[in-house]
FIKOLZA-1660 file (N, C-alpha, C; in steps of 0.1 Angstrom, whole numbers, plus 5000, padded with zeros to 4 digits):
% residues 121
   i   px   py   pz ch aa at
   1 8373 6136 3878  A  M  N
   1 8368 6147 3886  A  M CA
   1 8361 6141 3898  A  M  C
   2 8364 6147 3909  A  Y  N
   2 8358 6143 3922  A  Y CA
   2 8345 6150 3924  A  Y  C
   3 8335 6144 3932  A  P  N
   3 8323 6151 3935  A  P CA
   3 8326 6163 3944  A  P  C
   4 8317 6173 3943  A  E  N
   4 8319 6186 3950  A  E CA
   4 8321 6184 3966  A  E  C
   5 8313 6175 3972  A  R  N
   5 8314 6172 3986  A  R CA
   5 8327 6167 3990  A  R  C
   6 8333 6158 3981  A  L  N
   6 8346 6152 3983  A  L CA
   6 8356 6163 3982  A  L  C
   7 8356 6170 3972  A  R  N
   7 8366 6181 3970  A  R CA
   7 8365 6191 3982  A  R  C
   8 8353 6194 3988  A  D  N
   8 8352 6203 3999  A  D CA
   8 8359 6197 4012  A  D  C
   9 8356 6184 4014  A  H  N
   9 8363 6177 4025  A  H CA
   9 8378 6177 4024  A  H  C
  10 8382 6175 4011  A  F  N
  10 8397 6175 4009  A  F CA
  10 8403 6188 4011  A  F  C
  11 8397 6199 4005  A  Q  N
  11 8403 6212 4006  A  Q CA
  11 8400 6219 4019  A  Q  C
  12 8390 6215 4026  A  N  N
  12 8386 6221 4040  A  N CA
  12 8384 6209 4049  A  N  C
  13 8394 6201 4052  A  P  N
  13 8392 6190 4061  A  P CA
  13 8387 6194 4075  A  P  C
  14 8378 6187 4081  A  R  N
  14 8373 6190 4094  A  R CA
  14 8380 6180 4104  A  R  C
  15 8381 6185 4116  A  N  N
  15 8386 6177 4128  A  N CA
  15 8399 6171 4125  A  N  C
  16 8409 6178 4120  A  V  N
  16 8422 6172 4118  A  V CA
  16 8430 6173 4131  A  V  C
  17 8438 6162 4134  A  G  N
  17 8446 6162 4146  A  G CA
  17 8444 6150 4154  A  G  C
  18 8449 6151 4166  A  E  N
  18 8448 6140 4176  A  E CA
  18 8442 6146 4189  A  E  C
  19 8435 6138 4196  A  L  N
  19 8430 6141 4209  A  L CA
  19 8439 6136 4220  A  L  C
  20 8442 6143 4231  A  P  N
  20 8450 6137 4241  A  P CA
  20 8443 6127 4250  A  P  C
  21 8449 6118 4257  A  P  N
  21 8442 6110 4266  A  P CA
  21 8434 6118 4276  A  P  C
  22 8422 6113 4280  A  P  N
  22 8418 6099 4279  A  P CA
  22 8411 6094 4266  A  P  C
  23 8412 6102 4256  A  A  N
  23 8406 6098 4242  A  A CA
  23 8413 6085 4239  A  A  C
  24 8405 6077 4232  A  V  N
  24 8410 6065 4226  A  V CA
  24 8415 6068 4212  A  V  C
  25 8427 6061 4208  A  M  N
  25 8433 6063 4195  A  M CA
  25 8436 6050 4189  A  M  C
  26 8432 6049 4176  A  V  N
  26 8435 6037 4169  A  V CA
  26 8441 6041 4155  A  V  C
  27 8447 6031 4149  A  E  N
  27 8453 6033 4135  A  E CA
  27 8451 6021 4127  A  E  C
  28 8447 6023 4115  A  V  N
  28 8445 6012 4105  A  V CA
  28 8452 6016 4092  A  V  C
  29 8455 6006 4084  A  S  N
  29 8461 6009 4072  A  S CA
  29 8456 5999 4061  A  S  C
  30 8458 6003 4049  A  N  N
  30 8454 5996 4037  A  N CA
  30 8467 5990 4031  A  N  C
  31 8471 5978 4033  A  P  N
  31 8484 5973 4027  A  P CA
  31 8485 5974 4012  A  P  C
  32 8474 5974 4006  A  A  N
  32 8474 5974 3991  A  A CA
  32 8479 5988 3985  A  A  C
  33 8474 5998 3992  A  C  N
  33 8477 6012 3986  A  C CA
  33 8486 6020 3996  A  C  C
  34 8488 6015 4008  A  G  N
  34 8496 6022 4018  A  G CA
  34 8490 6033 4026  A  G  C
  35 8477 6036 4023  A  D  N
  35 8470 6047 4031  A  D CA
  35 8469 6043 4046  A  D  C
  36 8471 6052 4055  A  I  N
  36 8470 6051 4069  A  I CA
  36 8461 6060 4075  A  I  C
  37 8451 6056 4083  A  L  N
  37 8442 6064 4091  A  L CA
  37 8444 6063 4105  A  L  C
  38 8446 6074 4112  A  R  N
  38 8447 6074 4127  A  R CA
  38 8435 6082 4132  A  R  C
  39 8427 6076 4141  A  L  N
  39 8414 6081 4145  A  L CA
  39 8414 6082 4160  A  L  C
  40 8410 6093 4166  A  S  N
  40 8409 6094 4180  A  S CA
  40 8396 6099 4184  A  S  C
  41 8390 6095 4195  A  A  N
  41 8377 6099 4199  A  A CA
  41 8377 6100 4214  A  A  C
  42 8369 6109 4219  A  R  N
  42 8366 6111 4233  A  R CA
  42 8351 6108 4235  A  R  C
  43 8348 6099 4245  A  V  N
  43 8336 6094 4247  A  V CA
  43 8331 6099 4261  A  V  C
  44 8318 6105 4261  A  E  N
  44 8312 6109 4273  A  E CA
  44 8297 6104 4273  A  E  C
  45 8294 6099 4285  A  D  N
  45 8280 6094 4286  A  D CA
  45 8275 6085 4275  A  D  C
  46 8284 6076 4270  A  G  N
  46 8280 6067 4260  A  G CA
  46 8280 6072 4246  A  G  C
  47 8285 6084 4244  A  R  N
  47 8284 6091 4230  A  R CA
  47 8298 6096 4227  A  R  C
  48 8301 6097 4214  A  V  N
  48 8313 6102 4209  A  V CA
  48 8312 6118 4210  A  V  C
  49 8319 6123 4220  A  A  N
  49 8318 6138 4222  A  A CA
  49 8327 6146 4213  A  A  C
  50 8338 6140 4209  A  E  N
  50 8348 6147 4201  A  E CA
  50 8356 6136 4193  A  E  C
  51 8361 6140 4181  A  T  N
  51 8368 6131 4173  A  T CA
  51 8378 6139 4165  A  T  C
  52 8389 6133 4161  A  R  N
  52 8400 6138 4153  A  R CA
  52 8405 6127 4144  A  R  C
  53 8411 6131 4133  A  Y  N
  53 8418 6121 4124  A  Y CA
  53 8430 6127 4118  A  Y  C
  54 8438 6118 4114  A  K  N
  54 8450 6121 4105  A  K CA
  54 8451 6110 4095  A  K  C
  55 8453 6113 4083  A  V  N
  55 8455 6104 4072  A  V CA
  55 8467 6107 4064  A  V  C
  56 8474 6096 4061  A  R  N
  56 8485 6097 4051  A  R CA
  56 8480 6089 4040  A  R  C
  57 8476 6096 4029  A  G  N
  57 8471 6088 4018  A  G CA
  57 8465 6097 4006  A  G  C
  58 8457 6092 3999  A  C  N
  58 8452 6099 3987  A  C CA
  58 8441 6109 3990  A  C  C
  59 8437 6116 3980  A  T  N
  59 8427 6126 3981  A  T CA
  59 8413 6121 3987  A  T  C
  60 8410 6109 3982  A  A  N
  60 8397 6103 3986  A  A CA
  60 8398 6098 4001  A  A  C
  61 8409 6094 4006  A  S  N
  61 8411 6090 4020  A  S CA
  61 8411 6101 4029  A  S  C
  62 8417 6112 4025  A  I  N
  62 8417 6124 4033  A  I CA
  62 8403 6130 4034  A  I  C
  63 8396 6130 4023  A  A  N
  63 8382 6135 4024  A  A CA
  63 8373 6126 4032  A  A  C
  64 8375 6113 4030  A  A  N
  64 8367 6103 4038  A  A CA
  64 8369 6104 4052  A  A  C
  65 8381 6106 4056  A  G  N
  65 8384 6107 4071  A  G CA
  65 8377 6119 4077  A  G  C
  66 8377 6131 4069  A  S  N
  66 8370 6143 4073  A  S CA
  66 8355 6140 4075  A  S  C
  67 8349 6134 4065  A  A  N
  67 8335 6130 4066  A  A CA
  67 8332 6121 4077  A  A  C
  68 8341 6111 4079  A  L  N
  68 8339 6101 4089  A  L CA
  68 8338 6109 4103  A  L  C
  69 8347 6118 4106  A  T  N
  69 8346 6125 4119  A  T CA
  69 8333 6132 4121  A  T  C
  70 8328 6138 4111  A  E  N
  70 8315 6145 4112  A  E CA
  70 8304 6135 4115  A  E  C
  71 8305 6123 4108  A  W  N
  71 8295 6113 4111  A  W CA
  71 8296 6108 4125  A  W  C
  72 8308 6107 4131  A  L  N
  72 8310 6101 4144  A  L CA
  72 8305 6110 4156  A  L  C
  73 8308 6122 4154  A  E  N
  73 8304 6131 4166  A  E CA
  73 8290 6131 4169  A  E  C
  74 8287 6129 4182  A  G  N
  74 8274 6128 4188  A  G CA
  74 8267 6115 4187  A  G  C
  75 8274 6105 4180  A  R  N
  75 8267 6092 4179  A  R CA
  75 8269 6084 4192  A  R  C
  76 8259 6076 4195  A  A  N
  76 8260 6067 4207  A  A CA
  76 8270 6057 4202  A  A  C
  77 8278 6051 4212  A  V  N
  77 8288 6042 4209  A  V CA
  77 8282 6029 4202  A  V  C
  78 8271 6025 4206  A  E  N
  78 8264 6014 4199  A  E CA
  78 8260 6016 4185  A  E  C
  79 8258 6029 4181  A  E  N
  79 8254 6033 4167  A  E CA
  79 8266 6030 4158  A  E  C
  80 8279 6030 4163  A  L  N
  80 8291 6028 4155  A  L CA
  80 8290 6014 4148  A  L  C
  81 8283 6005 4154  A  R  N
  81 8282 5992 4148  A  R CA
  81 8274 5993 4134  A  R  C
  82 8267 6003 4132  A  T  N
  82 8259 6004 4120  A  T CA
  82 8267 6011 4109  A  T  C
  83 8279 6015 4111  A  F  N
  83 8287 6022 4101  A  F CA
  83 8292 6011 4090  A  F  C
  84 8290 6016 4078  A  R  N
  84 8293 6007 4066  A  R CA
  84 8302 6016 4056  A  R  C
  85 8309 6010 4048  A  P  N
  85 8317 6018 4038  A  P CA
  85 8308 6028 4030  A  P  C
  86 8295 6024 4027  A  A  N
  86 8286 6032 4020  A  A CA
  86 8282 6045 4027  A  A  C
  87 8283 6045 4040  A  T  N
  87 8280 6056 4049  A  T CA
  87 8289 6068 4045  A  T  C
  88 8302 6065 4044  A  V  N
  88 8312 6075 4041  A  V CA
  88 8311 6079 4026  A  V  C
  89 8308 6069 4018  A  E  N
  89 8307 6071 4004  A  E CA
  89 8296 6081 4001  A  E  C
  90 8285 6080 4007  A  E  N
  90 8274 6089 4006  A  E CA
  90 8278 6103 4011  A  E  C
  91 8285 6104 4022  A  A  N
  91 8289 6116 4029  A  A CA
  91 8298 6125 4019  A  A  C
  92 8306 6118 4011  A  V  N
  92 8315 6126 4002  A  V CA
  92 8309 6127 3988  A  V  C
  93 8297 6122 3986  A  G  N
  93 8291 6124 3973  A  G CA
  93 8295 6113 3963  A  G  C
  94 8300 6102 3968  A  G  N
  94 8303 6091 3959  A  G CA
  94 8319 6089 3957  A  G  C
  95 8322 6077 3954  A  L  N
  95 8336 6073 3952  A  L CA
  95 8338 6066 3939  A  L  C
  96 8347 6068 3932  A  K  N
  96 8350 6060 3920  A  K CA
  96 8355 6046 3925  A  K  C
  97 8354 6036 3916  A  A  N
  97 8358 6023 3919  A  A CA
  97 8373 6023 3925  A  A  C
  98 8381 6030 3919  A  E  N
  98 8395 6030 3923  A  E CA
  98 8398 6037 3937  A  E  C
  99 8387 6044 3941  A  S  N
  99 8389 6051 3954  A  S CA
  99 8380 6045 3965  A  S  C
 100 8374 6035 3963  A  K  N
 100 8365 6028 3973  A  K CA
 100 8373 6023 3985  A  K  C
 101 8386 6021 3983  A  H  N
 101 8394 6017 3994  A  H CA
 101 8393 6027 4006  A  H  C
 102 8392 6039 4003  A  A  N
 102 8391 6050 4013  A  A CA
 102 8379 6047 4023  A  A  C
 103 8367 6043 4017  A  A  N
 103 8356 6040 4026  A  A CA
 103 8358 6027 4034  A  A  C
 104 8365 6018 4028  A  V  N
 104 8368 6005 4036  A  V CA
 104 8378 6009 4047  A  V  C
 105 8387 6017 4045  A  L  N
 105 8397 6022 4055  A  L CA
 105 8390 6028 4066  A  L  C
 106 8380 6037 4063  A  C  N
 106 8371 6043 4074  A  C CA
 106 8364 6032 4082  A  C  C
 107 8358 6022 4075  A  A  N
 107 8351 6012 4082  A  A CA
 107 8359 6004 4091  A  A  C
 108 8372 6001 4086  A  D  N
 108 8382 5994 4094  A  D CA
 108 8385 6002 4107  A  D  C
 109 8386 6015 4105  A  G  N
 109 8389 6024 4116  A  G CA
 109 8378 6024 4126  A  G  C
 110 8365 6025 4122  A  V  N
 110 8354 6025 4131  A  V CA
 110 8354 6012 4139  A  V  C
 111 8356 6001 4132  A  K  N
 111 8355 5988 4139  A  K CA
 111 8366 5987 4150  A  K  C
 112 8378 5992 4147  A  R  N
 112 8389 5992 4156  A  R CA
 112 8386 6002 4168  A  R  C
 113 8380 6013 4164  A  L  N
 113 8377 6024 4175  A  L CA
 113 8366 6018 4184  A  L  C
 114 8356 6011 4178  A  L  N
 114 8346 6005 4187  A  L CA
 114 8352 5995 4197  A  L  C
 115 8360 5987 4192  A  A  N
 115 8367 5977 4200  A  A CA
 115 8375 5983 4211  A  A  C
 116 8382 5994 4208  A  A  N
 116 8391 6001 4218  A  A CA
 116 8382 6008 4228  A  A  C
 117 8371 6014 4224  A  I  N
 117 8362 6020 4234  A  I CA
 117 8356 6011 4242  A  I  C
 118 8352 5999 4237  A  T  N
 118 8345 5988 4245  A  T CA
 118 8355 5983 4255  A  T  C
 119 8367 5981 4251  A  S  N
 119 8377 5975 4260  A  S CA
 119 8382 5985 4271  A  S  C
 120 8380 5998 4268  A  S  N
 120 8385 6007 4278  A  S CA
 120 8374 6011 4289  A  S  C
 121 8363 6005 4288  A  R  N
 121 8351 6008 4297  A  R CA
 121 8353 6000 4310  A  R  C
% end
C-alpha cells in the first residue's frame, strides 16, 4: 500500500506536460527499471517560474515527478543544488525500498536541469 500523499500525486498529478521554448527541457532515465523523466522549466529573474513533467514509469515515479514540480516552482536556481532524493521521498510521504529509484530519478533530473539552466545563461 502506498502512502496517502503518494496516491494523491499519482491519481491527481500536478504540472503534467511540457513547456515551450525558451523553457529548458531535460530527460533522464533509470536503466535498471526503464523509467524516464522529462522535466521542463521556465526561469525568470533567477527563479523557477513554471515547471512541467512527463514520466514513463511506475506509480512511484509518476507521483515523485508531480511532487518534484511542486517543490521546484518558485525556487531560486541556486536552491536546486540542495535537492536530494529524500526531499521528494518526504513530499510523497515515503517510498518503499523497491520504489526509492523514483526519488533518485528526480534527483538526476534536477541535476541535469540545473546544468542546462546554468549553461543557457
